[in-house]
C-alpha positions in Angstrom: -36.1 217.2 245.0 -33.0 216.0 246.9 -31.1 218.5 249.0 -27.9 219.7 247.6 -24.6 218.8 249.3 -21.4 220.7 248.9 -18.5 218.3 249.1 -14.8 219.2 249.3 -11.6 217.3 249.9 -8.5 218.8 251.5 -5.3 216.7 251.5 -4.1 218.0 254.9 -5.6 220.4 257.4 -4.6 221.1 261.0 -7.2 220.1 263.5 -7.7 223.5 265.0 -8.3 225.0 261.5 -10.8 222.3 260.7 -12.6 222.8 264.0 -12.8 226.6 263.3 -14.1 225.9 259.8 -16.8 223.6 261.1 -18.0 226.2 263.5 -18.1 228.8 260.8 -20.1 226.6 258.4 -22.5 225.5 261.1 -23.3 229.2 261.8 -23.7 229.9 258.1 -26.1 226.9 257.7 -28.1 228.0 260.7 -28.5 231.5 259.2 -29.5 230.0 255.8 -26.4 231.4 254.1 -24.8 228.1 253.1 -26.1 224.7 252.1 -25.3 221.3 253.7 -21.6 220.5 253.5 -19.4 217.4 253.7 -15.8 218.2 254.5 -13.4 215.4 253.6 -9.8 215.7 254.7 -6.7 214.4 256.4 -5.2 215.7 259.7 -1.6 215.7 260.9 -1.1 213.3 263.9 -3.7 214.4 266.5 -5.5 213.0 269.5 -9.0 214.3 270.3 -10.8 213.7 273.5 -14.6 213.9 273.4 -17.1 214.7 276.1 -16.6 211.4 278.1 -13.3 212.8 279.3 -11.2 209.8 280.3 -7.6 211.2 280.5 -6.3 207.8 281.7 -7.0 206.5 278.1 -4.1 208.7 276.9 -1.0 206.7 277.5 1.6 209.3 276.6 3.0 212.2 278.7 3.0 215.8 277.5 6.7 215.4 276.8 6.2 212.3 274.7 3.4 214.0 272.7 5.8 216.9 271.9 8.6 214.5 271.0 6.3 212.5 268.6 4.7 215.7 267.2 1.2 214.7 268.1 -1.4 217.4 268.8 -4.0 217.1 271.6 -7.5 218.7 271.7 -10.3 218.4 274.1 -13.4 218.9 272.0 -17.2 219.1 272.0 -18.2 215.9 270.3 -19.5 212.8 272.0 -17.3 209.9 272.8 -13.9 209.2 274.2 -10.3 209.6 272.9 -9.3 208.8 269.3 -6.5 209.3 266.8 -6.4 211.2 263.6 -3.4 211.1 261.2 -2.2 210.8 257.6 -3.6 207.8 255.9 -7.1 208.2 257.5 -10.1 209.8 255.8 -11.9 212.2 258.1 -15.4 213.2 257.2 -17.3 216.1 258.8 -20.9 216.2 257.7 -22.5 219.6 258.5 -26.1 218.9 257.9 -29.3 220.8 258.8 -31.7 218.4 260.5 -35.3 219.1 261.5 -35.6 219.6 265.3 -38.9 217.8 265.4 -38.3 214.1 266.1 -34.6 214.4 265.9 -33.1 210.9 266.1 -29.5 211.0 267.4 -29.1 207.2 267.2 -30.6 207.1 263.7 -28.1 209.7 262.5 -25.2 207.7 263.9 -26.5 204.5 262.3 -26.7 206.3 259.0 -23.1 207.4 259.2 -22.1 203.8 260.0 -24.2 202.6 257.0 -22.3 204.8 254.6 -19.0 203.1 255.6 -20.6 199.6 255.7 -22.0 200.1 252.2 -18.7 201.4 250.9 -16.8 198.4 252.3 -19.3 196.0 250.9 -18.5 197.4 247.4 -15.0 196.0 247.9 -16.3 192.7 249.3 -15.6 193.5 252.9 -18.3 192.3 255.4 -18.4 195.0 258.0 -21.0 195.8 260.7 -21.7 197.2 264.1 -21.2 196.1 267.7 -24.3 196.9 269.7 -22.5 198.3 272.7 -20.2 200.6 270.6 -20.5 203.3 268.0 -18.5 202.9 264.8 -17.9 200.3 262.0 -16.1 197.0 262.6 -14.6 194.2 260.6 -14.9 191.3 262.9 -13.4 192.5 266.2 -11.3 195.3 264.6 -12.6 198.8 264.3 -12.1 200.4 260.9 -14.0 203.6 261.4 -14.6 205.7 264.6 -17.6 208.0 264.8 -18.3 210.9 267.2 -20.7 213.8 266.5 -22.3 216.9 267.9 -25.8 218.4 267.4 -25.7 222.2 267.3 -29.0 223.8 268.2 -30.0 226.5 265.6 -30.6 230.0 266.8 -32.8 231.0 263.8 -35.1 228.0 263.6 -36.3 224.8 265.3 -33.5 222.6 263.9 -30.0 221.3 264.5 -26.8 221.3 262.5 -24.5 218.4 262.8 -20.7 218.6 263.2 -17.7 216.3 263.7 -18.2 212.9 262.1 -16.2 209.9 261.1 -12.6 208.8 260.9 -12.1 206.0 258.4 -8.7 204.2 258.4 -7.4 203.7 254.9 -3.6 203.1 254.7 -2.0 200.0 256.1 0.1 200.7 259.1 -2.1 203.5 260.5 -3.2 201.0 263.2 0.4 200.8 264.4 0.9 204.6 264.5 -0.9 206.9 267.0 -3.3 204.3 268.1 -0.5 202.7 270.2 -0.5 205.8 272.4 -4.1 205.6 273.5 -6.8 203.2 274.5 -8.9 203.9 271.4 -12.5 205.0 272.4 -11.7 203.5 275.8 -12.0 199.9 274.3 -9.2 197.7 275.5 -10.3 194.3 274.3 -10.5 195.1 270.5 -8.0 196.6 268.0 -8.2 198.6 264.9 -7.7 197.9 261.2 -7.6 199.7 257.8 -9.1 199.4 254.3 -5.7 198.3 252.9 -5.3 195.6 255.5 -8.7 194.2 254.9 -8.5 194.2 251.1 -4.8 193.6 250.4 -5.0 196.5 247.9 -3.5 199.9 247.7 -5.6 203.1 248.0 -5.0 206.8 248.3 -7.1 208.7 250.7 -8.1 211.1 247.9 -9.4 208.1 245.9 -11.6 206.9 248.8 -12.8 210.5 249.4 -14.1 210.6 245.7 -15.5 207.1 245.8 -17.4 207.5 249.1 -19.5 210.5 248.0 -22.3 208.5 246.2 -22.6 206.1 249.2 -23.0 209.1 251.4 -25.6 210.9 249.2 -27.5 207.6 248.8 -27.9 207.1 252.5 -28.7 210.7 253.3 -31.0 211.2 250.2 -29.1 214.2 248.8 -27.1 215.1 245.7 -23.5 216.4 245.5 -23.5 220.0 244.3 -22.0 220.9 240.9 -18.3 221.3 241.3 -18.0 218.9 244.2 -15.7 216.0 244.0 -17.4 213.1 242.4 -16.9 209.3 242.2 -14.8 208.3 239.2 -14.5 204.6 239.9 -17.9 203.2 240.6 
């Protein structure tokens, strides 16, 4: 039988609250008290700096961050600096993975595949760049990915945290991304689902639609009461 996945969507959640929630759920999954979970949400304007730690890729001063109302967090995922904000679907898969033969790159490729398959549903040809993590439409990044593997205390396994940031609304690429060198990549830009399709989407709509693409790639089933796809 497929594993059950609890899926939720929150229209807006502060980054610190979401980070604390991830840590709490990771612990509960480790102890066998909670099933695998996919948190889907939006953040207020926020920069996060991953383990690569390149402060020079943040182009704004502390005063400018405060003036623009953009939060800044140094966090425990892999990768460089990225932006989160309204109009972007953030996904945090909190999944229990067997410690034997754990494949970090395979997991990242699976996350990318979810977004690639979703975009193909709308006729968008997306793919990967071998030297970079994430999903690309041509030379424009549409989805950034950065994860952490949390070693379980109670068993020989890991629980994933952090995840993907999928640009949905047109114009997001002109917002907070202008204040950073996204993921440290200077030669390429970013894009969004609306820019690529010429259609209008809500972030909640995409959150609902993306669930079956996620469960298909990860061979699981959304638990009863989870948000479900209404459009496919």
